[in-house]
C-alpha positions, 0 to 999 in steps of 0.5 A: 165611473159614478159622478162626484155627489153632493157631499163628496163636492163638498170635499173638493170645496173645502179642500181647495181652499188655503190653510186660512181658508180651511181653517175658517170653514172647520171653525165654522162648520165641519171641525168634525171633518177638519182632519180629513180635510186637511188631509185632502188639502195636501192629497189635491196638491197632486190634482183633483180628477175623480179617480185621484179624489177617490183613492185614498177611500179606496187604499182604505178599503185594501187595507181594511181588507188585509187588516180584517184577514189577519184579524180573522186569522187570530180570532180563528184560522187563516181560512176565517180570515180570508173569508172574512175579507172575501165577504168584505169584498162582496159588499156592495157598501164596501163598493161604495165607500171605496169609491167616495171621496169622504172619510168612511172608509177610512174610519172603517179601516182604522176600527179593524186596524186598532181592533187588531192592534188591540188584540196583538197588544193582549197577547203581550201587555208589557210591549208599548210598542203595540199599545202605542200602536193601538193608540195610534189606530184609535187616534185615526179612527176618532180623526176619521169619523167622529162617530167612529169612537161608537166601536169603542165599546167592542174593544172594552169588552175584548179586554173584559172578557181576556182571561188576562184582564186584570193586567191588561185593562189598566195599559188599556185604558191609558192608551185608549185614553191618548188615542181618544184625545183628538176625537174628544177634542174634536167632539167639544168643538163640533158639539157648538157646531150642532147646526151643521147637521139640522138637516138629519131627521129623528130615526124611527122604527122603519131606520132599525129595520134597514140596518142590513141595507145600511151595513151591507148596501144590499138588504137581502145580502145582509139579512143573509150575512146576518144569518149566517153571522149568527153560526159564528160560535162563543167568544163573539161578544166583542164582534157583535157589539161592534155590529150592533153599537154603531147603529144602535149608539146612533139611534140612542143619541139621536133622541137623547142629544140630537138627530144624528142617524145617518146611514153612512155613518154605520159603515165602520160597523161593516167589517164586523159583519164581514168578520163574523160571517168569516167566523161563521162560513169557516165552520161550513162544509166547502160546498156549503161555504162557496154555495153560501159567498155565491148566493151573496154575490148573487143577492147583492149583485143588482146593487153593485151594478146600481151603484157603478152607473153613472148616477150610482152616486144619485147625483150625475153632475155630467148629465146635466152638464152635457145637456146643457153644453148640447142645448145652450146658446149664446147670452143664455143664463144659469141659475141655481134653486139650491146653492149647495149643488153649484160645486158641481157644475164649477167642478164638471163645467166651469167656463163652458156652461151658461153665464152663472148670473147670480154668482159674484166672483170665483172666490167661495165664502169664508166659512161656509161651502158657497159662493157670494150671490147676489140677491136681486133675480129680477135684475140679474136676468135683465135682458136674458131670453133663456134661463137654466135652473138646476135643482135637486130633489124631487120634481121641479113644481115641488121643490123644496125647502121654501127657499128654492122653491122661491128661487123658481118663482122668482124666474117666473115673475121675471117674466119667463115660462118653463119651456122644458124640464129634465128631472133626475131619474133617481132621487134625489139627483140633479134636475134641469129646466130650461125657461123662456122669455123676455127678462124685465129690468125694472 
């Protein structure tokens, strides 16, 4: 199973707090993820093993695939629904988010549920129960991930193209407003926390060329499916909006408001790609259909193998932990060039690793995803002879940002020299280095 990565460990850090502590955190930096963190806070009462943390995402993928089959049946034929679910299951991106303790799989499942519920409500516009189900799905959508609400234009288009739009549209808008209310409230709070996503950079033209990779998890498989989807036929305009608006909308928001384009934020559109491909494949002959599915699997297989490795999520904390356990000695010190990676070593190696000489206590800082630290590195390393330095990113001599690089230099100024470094084989990954010497006590 892949190691937890830095964002999944942020989930652990957030959810493994008191309700008061969680409230301080989401009130400070992570309001948009507040509902997910609250759910995981309750979920983690039963444990914090890797498989348990990721189980909600796996369940969401299963629910999403089932609803995708049902939606495909409504929009096409039973076979089209099954083909859509099959394509969805073949996507490496689906496998990735199904084993990712983050809310993106839940958001994708909610997107499918919302479109399915809307199609049922349009059949019987007078049914309050069906409209309430739609509003509930929209509420879950916005609470799972705020930017997942970019699929809403597809809902409006579905109603606009319906023969009964005059009767349906007023009802739909009312229930949509009710369902979107939690998301709007989160957006108001999250807008004041824009600094929390200051790490996101502006997208460029190359970003859009990677959309097939972002949606499918494999660039060749994604391109193939986009080509197949072109044969989906008439009446699929809303599905194309579902597919296109999230990535294009994130691109536009990045320039109009603040950089917001992150590949995983577009996963909410992946079900639309699978659904369009399923509707198109249903028009193929059986041999052509089977050949297309086999080709998708063939093209996606390298990505599936890569993401299932222990460093499949790029960060391999167990490797660094195992290395230090095997080579460390009593009295060794440990420090982090990037404070954000400490959570992984607390999760995988607490109590079995060298002394974390900068950390103060065991409680996380209120309102932040970090622990309190001492500021004097030289004093913290006084009398030590071996120091393990952990970092995230490129080679040790290219550590960024400057604050992290300064920590590495501070170890050298304290009287230590690099003995050996073990950089990550995947970027960014987790790097490990051993420094030896005699720490000064000035």
